[in-house]
C-alpha positions as CSV (number, residue, x, y, z in Angstrom):
1,M,2.5,-57.6,78.8
2,A,6.0,-57.9,77.5
3,S,4.5,-59.2,74.3
4,G,2.3,-56.2,74.0
5,K,5.2,-53.9,74.5
6,S,7.1,-55.7,71.9
7,V,4.3,-55.3,69.3
8,L,4.0,-51.6,70.3
9,C,7.7,-51.0,69.7
10,G,7.6,-52.9,66.4
11,V,4.7,-50.7,65.2
12,A,6.5,-47.5,66.4
13,S,9.7,-48.5,64.7
14,L,7.8,-49.4,61.5
15,Y,6.0,-46.0,61.5
16,L,9.3,-44.2,62.2
17,S,11.0,-46.0,59.3
18,G,8.1,-45.2,57.1
19,F,8.1,-41.6,58.1
20,C,11.9,-41.3,57.4
21,I,11.4,-42.9,53.9
22,F,8.7,-40.4,53.3
23,L,11.0,-37.6,54.1
24,M,13.7,-38.8,51.9
25,V,11.3,-39.3,49.0
26,D,9.8,-35.9,49.5
27,V,13.2,-34.3,49.5
28,Y,14.4,-35.9,46.3
29,A,11.0,-35.7,44.6
30,R,10.7,-32.0,45.3
31,P,11.4,-29.6,42.3
32,T,14.8,-28.0,42.4
33,N,14.6,-24.3,43.6
34,N,15.8,-22.8,40.4
35,S,15.4,-19.2,41.7
36,A,18.1,-19.9,44.3
37,V,20.5,-21.3,41.7
38,K,19.9,-18.1,39.7
39,R,20.6,-15.9,42.7
40,E,24.0,-17.7,43.1
41,K,25.0,-16.5,39.6
42,P,23.4,-13.1,39.1
43,G,23.0,-12.1,35.5
44,A,24.0,-15.6,34.3
45,K,20.7,-16.0,32.3
46,L,19.2,-13.1,30.6
47,D,15.6,-12.7,29.1
48,D,16.0,-12.9,25.4
49,N,13.5,-9.8,25.2
50,E,16.2,-7.7,26.9
51,I,18.9,-8.3,24.3
52,Q,17.1,-9.2,21.2
53,P,15.5,-6.5,18.8
54,P,11.9,-6.3,19.6
55,N,9.3,-7.7,17.1
56,H,7.1,-4.6,17.7
57,L,8.5,-1.1,17.5
58,S,6.2,1.6,19.0
59,G,5.5,4.7,16.8
60,L,6.5,2.9,13.7
61,K,3.9,2.4,10.9
62,L,5.1,-1.0,9.6
63,E,6.0,-4.0,11.6
64,K,8.5,-6.6,10.7
65,G,7.7,-8.1,7.3
66,G,5.7,-5.1,6.2
67,V,2.7,-5.6,8.4
68,L,0.8,-2.5,9.2
69,N,1.0,-1.4,12.8
70,K,-2.5,-1.6,14.1
71,D,-1.8,0.4,17.3
72,F,0.1,3.2,15.4
73,H,-2.5,5.9,15.9
74,Q,-2.8,5.2,19.6
75,E,1.0,5.0,20.1
76,V,1.7,8.4,18.6
77,F,-1.3,10.0,20.2
78,L,-0.9,8.6,23.8
79,G,2.8,7.9,24.1
80,K,3.8,6.5,27.4
81,E,0.2,7.0,28.6
82,M,-1.0,4.1,26.3
83,D,-0.2,1.6,29.0
84,E,-2.5,3.4,31.5
85,F,-5.4,3.3,29.1
86,E,-4.7,-0.5,28.5
87,A,-4.5,-1.2,32.3
88,D,-7.5,0.9,33.3
89,S,-10.8,0.0,31.8
90,E,-12.8,2.4,33.9
91,P,-14.6,4.7,31.4
92,V,-14.8,7.7,33.7
93,R,-11.2,7.8,34.6
94,N,-10.1,7.3,30.9
95,R,-12.5,10.0,29.8
96,K,-10.8,12.5,32.2
97,K,-7.4,11.3,30.8
98,L,-8.5,11.9,27.2
99,I,-9.8,15.3,28.1
100,A,-6.5,16.2,29.8
101,I,-4.7,15.1,26.7
102,F,-7.0,17.2,24.5
103,E,-6.2,20.3,26.6
104,K,-2.4,19.6,26.2
105,V,-2.6,19.3,22.4
106,D,-4.8,22.5,22.2
107,V,-1.7,24.8,22.7
108,N,-3.7,28.0,21.8
109,V,-6.5,27.1,24.0
110,D,-9.2,27.6,21.3
111,K,-10.9,24.5,22.3
112,K,-10.1,22.7,19.1
113,I,-7.0,20.9,17.7
114,S,-5.5,22.0,14.3
115,A,-3.4,19.9,12.1
116,S,-0.2,21.7,13.1
117,E,-1.0,21.3,16.7
118,M,-1.6,17.5,16.2
119,Q,1.6,17.4,14.2
120,Q,3.6,18.8,16.9
121,W,2.0,16.5,19.4
122,I,2.9,13.5,17.3
123,M,6.5,14.6,17.1
124,E,6.6,15.0,20.9
125,K,5.1,11.4,21.5
126,T,7.5,10.0,19.0
127,E,10.5,11.6,20.8
128,E,9.0,10.2,24.0
129,H,9.2,6.8,22.6
130,F,12.8,7.3,21.5
131,Q,13.9,8.6,25.0
132,Q,12.1,5.5,26.5
133,A,14.1,3.2,24.1
134,K,17.4,5.0,25.1
135,E,16.7,4.5,28.8
136,E,16.0,0.9,28.3
137,N,19.1,0.4,26.0
138,K,21.3,1.6,28.8
139,L,20.2,-1.4,31.0
140,H,20.4,-3.9,28.0
141,F,23.8,-2.7,27.0
142,K,25.1,-3.3,30.5
143,A,23.7,-6.9,30.4
144,V,25.8,-7.7,27.3
145,D,28.9,-5.7,28.4
146,P,29.8,-7.5,31.6
147,D,33.5,-6.2,31.5
148,G,32.2,-2.6,31.2
149,D,34.6,-1.5,28.6
150,G,31.9,0.2,26.5
151,Q,32.2,-2.1,23.5
152,V,30.6,-5.4,22.7
153,S,31.8,-7.9,20.1
154,W,29.6,-10.1,18.0
155,D,30.9,-13.1,19.9
156,E,30.2,-11.6,23.3
157,Y,26.6,-10.8,22.2
158,R,26.3,-14.3,20.6
159,I,27.2,-15.9,24.0
160,K,24.6,-13.9,25.9
161,F,21.9,-14.4,23.4
162,L,22.3,-18.2,23.4
163,A,22.5,-18.2,27.2
164,S,19.1,-16.4,27.1
165,K,17.8,-19.3,25.0
166,G,18.7,-21.8,27.5
167,F,22.3,-22.8,26.4
168,N,25.1,-23.2,29.0
169,E,26.9,-19.8,28.8
170,E,30.3,-21.3,29.9
171,E,30.1,-24.0,27.4
172,V,29.2,-21.8,24.6
173,A,31.9,-19.3,25.5
174,E,34.4,-22.1,25.6
175,K,33.4,-23.5,22.2
176,I,33.5,-20.1,20.5
177,K,36.9,-19.4,22.2
178,N,38.2,-22.7,20.6
179,N,36.5,-22.2,17.3
180,E,34.4,-25.4,17.8
181,E,31.1,-26.1,16.2
182,L,28.1,-25.1,18.2
183,K,25.1,-27.6,18.2
184,I,22.2,-25.2,17.5
185,D,18.7,-26.0,16.3
186,E,17.8,-24.7,12.8
187,E,15.4,-22.1,14.0
188,T,17.8,-20.5,16.5
189,Q,20.6,-20.6,13.8
190,E,18.4,-18.8,11.3
191,L,17.6,-16.1,13.9
192,L,21.3,-15.8,14.8
193,D,22.1,-15.3,11.0
194,N,19.5,-12.5,10.8
195,L,20.8,-10.8,14.0
196,K,24.4,-11.0,12.6
197,D,23.3,-9.2,9.4
198,R,21.6,-6.5,11.6
199,W,24.6,-6.4,13.9
200,F,27.1,-5.5,11.2
201,Q,24.8,-3.0,9.7
202,A,24.6,-1.3,13.0
203,D,28.5,-1.1,13.2
204,E,29.1,2.6,11.9
205,P,32.1,3.1,9.8
206,P,34.9,2.7,10.2
207,A,33.8,-0.8,11.0
208,N,35.5,-2.5,13.9
209,H,33.0,-5.3,14.5
210,L,32.3,-3.8,17.9
211,L,29.2,-1.9,19.0
212,N,29.2,0.9,21.5
213,E,26.1,1.9,23.4
214,E,24.8,4.2,20.6
215,E,25.4,1.5,18.0
216,F,23.7,-1.1,20.2
217,L,20.6,1.1,20.4
218,A,20.4,1.2,16.5
219,F,20.8,-2.6,16.6
220,L,17.8,-2.8,18.9
221,H,15.9,0.1,17.7
222,P,16.8,0.7,13.9
223,E,13.9,3.2,13.4
224,H,16.0,5.9,15.1
225,S,19.1,5.4,13.0
226,R,19.1,6.6,9.4
227,G,21.4,3.8,8.2
228,M,19.5,1.1,10.0
229,L,16.2,2.6,8.7
230,K,17.5,2.0,5.2
231,F,18.3,-1.5,6.2
232,M,14.8,-2.1,7.5
233,V,13.3,-0.7,4.3
234,K,15.5,-3.2,2.3
235,E,14.3,-6.0,4.4
236,I,10.6,-5.1,4.0
237,I,11.0,-4.7,0.3
238,R,12.8,-8.0,0.1
239,D,10.0,-9.8,1.9
240,L,7.2,-8.2,-0.3
241,D,9.0,-7.7,-3.8
242,Q,7.9,-10.5,-6.0
243,D,9.6,-9.6,-9.3
244,G,12.9,-8.5,-7.8
245,D,12.9,-5.0,-9.1
246,K,13.4,-3.6,-5.6
247,R,10.2,-1.6,-5.9
248,L,6.6,-2.3,-4.8
249,T,3.5,-2.3,-6.8
250,V,0.1,-2.1,-5.0
251,S,-0.5,-5.8,-5.9
252,E,2.7,-6.8,-4.2
253,F,2.0,-4.6,-1.1
254,I,-1.6,-6.1,-0.7
255,S,-0.6,-9.7,-1.3
256,L,-2.0,-11.9,1.5
257,P,0.2,-13.5,4.1
258,V,1.2,-17.1,3.4
259,G,-1.8,-19.2,4.4
260,T,-5.1,-20.7,3.5
261,V,-8.5,-19.2,3.8
262,E,-10.5,-21.7,5.8
263,N,-13.7,-20.2,6.4
264,Q,-15.9,-17.1,5.8
265,E,-14.6,-15.4,8.9
266,A,-11.0,-15.8,7.6
267,Q,-12.1,-14.5,4.2
268,D,-13.5,-11.4,5.8
269,I,-10.2,-10.7,7.7
270,D,-8.4,-11.2,4.4
271,D,-10.7,-8.7,2.7
272,D,-10.1,-6.2,5.4
273,W,-6.4,-6.7,5.1
274,V,-6.5,-6.0,1.4
275,K,-8.7,-2.9,1.7
276,E,-6.6,-1.4,4.5
277,R,-3.3,-2.0,2.8
278,R,-4.5,-0.7,-0.7
279,K,-5.7,2.5,0.9
280,E,-2.5,3.0,2.8
281,F,-0.4,2.3,-0.4
282,E,-2.4,4.6,-2.6
283,E,-3.1,7.5,-0.3
284,V,-0.1,7.6,2.0
285,I,3.0,5.5,0.9
286,D,3.0,6.3,-2.8
287,A,3.9,10.0,-2.6
288,D,4.0,10.8,-6.2
289,R,0.9,8.6,-7.0
290,D,2.6,6.8,-9.8
291,G,1.5,3.3,-8.7
292,I,5.1,2.3,-7.6
293,V,6.7,2.7,-4.2
294,T,10.4,3.1,-4.2
295,M,12.9,2.5,-1.5
296,E,13.1,6.3,-1.0
297,E,9.4,6.7,-0.6
298,L,9.1,3.8,1.8
299,E,12.0,5.2,3.8
300,E,10.3,8.6,4.1
301,Y,7.0,6.8,5.1
302,M,8.8,4.7,7.7
303,D,10.9,7.6,9.3
304,P,9.3,8.4,12.6
305,M,10.8,11.8,12.9
306,N,9.8,12.9,9.4
307,E,7.8,16.2,10.0
308,Y,6.0,16.0,6.6
309,S,4.8,12.4,7.4
310,A,3.7,13.6,11.0
311,L,1.6,16.4,9.3
312,N,0.0,13.9,7.0
313,E,-0.7,11.6,9.8
314,A,-2.2,14.5,11.9
315,K,-4.6,15.4,9.0
316,Q,-5.6,11.7,8.7
317,M,-6.3,11.4,12.4
318,I,-8.4,14.6,12.3
319,A,-10.3,13.6,9.3
320,V,-11.4,10.3,11.0
321,A,-13.4,12.1,13.7
322,D,-14.0,15.5,12.0
323,E,-17.8,15.2,11.6
324,N,-18.4,18.8,10.9
325,Q,-15.7,18.9,8.3
326,D,-14.0,22.1,9.5
327,H,-10.6,20.4,9.5
328,Y,-10.3,20.7,13.2
329,L,-10.8,18.2,16.0
330,E,-13.2,19.2,18.9
331,L,-13.6,17.6,22.3
332,V,-17.0,16.1,21.5
333,E,-15.5,14.6,18.3
334,I,-12.4,13.1,20.1
335,L,-14.5,11.6,22.8
336,K,-17.0,10.1,20.2
337,Y,-14.0,8.5,18.3
338,S,-12.2,7.6,21.5
339,E,-11.7,4.0,20.4
340,Y,-9.6,5.1,17.4
341,F,-7.4,7.4,19.6
342,T,-7.1,5.3,22.8
343,G,-8.3,1.8,22.1
344,S,-11.0,2.4,24.7
345,K,-14.5,3.0,23.9
346,L,-16.0,5.7,26.2
347,M,-19.7,5.6,26.7
348,N,-21.9,8.7,27.1
349,Y,-19.3,10.9,25.5
350,A,-21.9,13.7,24.8
351,Q,-23.0,13.7,28.4
352,S,-19.5,14.0,29.6
353,V,-18.8,16.9,27.4
354,H,-21.9,18.6,28.8
355,E,-20.7,17.9,32.4
356,E,-17.1,19.4,31.5
357,F,-18.6,22.6,30.3
């Protein structure tokens, strides 16, 4: 009996030891709760999207590197409502939203949209994008201005930017303070160099190497600053200009991106690229039709608040759906070409118009 108890105690002891070891292994093997660490130091690590100029600028015709903005028409027609169309794929609800937009654009309530009405709407939506950028900028500026003095130096920004990329913020700050070399990978360094150029361009004269909230907005959203818009144009021409004359020919503008055509599908995409860019160059950007686009012409084309460009855009948008060629946009036409205006294809558009009336 005693022997049985001894065996039982031994087994229990062995089981208990094993359980303790299991607990210890589980604790040490368990992933660190990073969110808890972050809560201990609020704001220590920022998302680089918060403080870095976005790659895509809503309501602007050309992307970085001179690439045509595929969503431009939808952005200037829908404004903030674009997200709603993307999030909601229900045709009936989207059809109602599109009809509501049509009624807003049709200011004189004659059940058709004129070029001037569309121009005014485009200007309003562009202003809407700008106001949204300003609101976001207030939050982003606070993130890089921790002392709240209303000004941010390049070094302060550089520290926050590198921290957002995973570098230790305190170590980076200490090295910069002591003028020590930062060990940064080549890609990050190249990005920093480009940001530094943009930073000093946004510093309005008299330059003091500090950006206030308004200048920081120009840094993040150069499309709404005349000086920064010029800088953007110079960057685009630099990227596309092959002969160094600081102007663009149609052949330079339609040049294919660096890469190799691997199959027929890629060839078709490249063919579409060339056709689309040639049309945009010849019919829109080259204002005097002399086959050359100057910096001034490209700047006018890029300016989101240019009323003349907005009118041209309005006429183009109407022409796409103007089946009866009366130079107006009717509800039946806008519903039929809904994919062009909203990115969503609405089925049974004719039936929906019939139901509305």
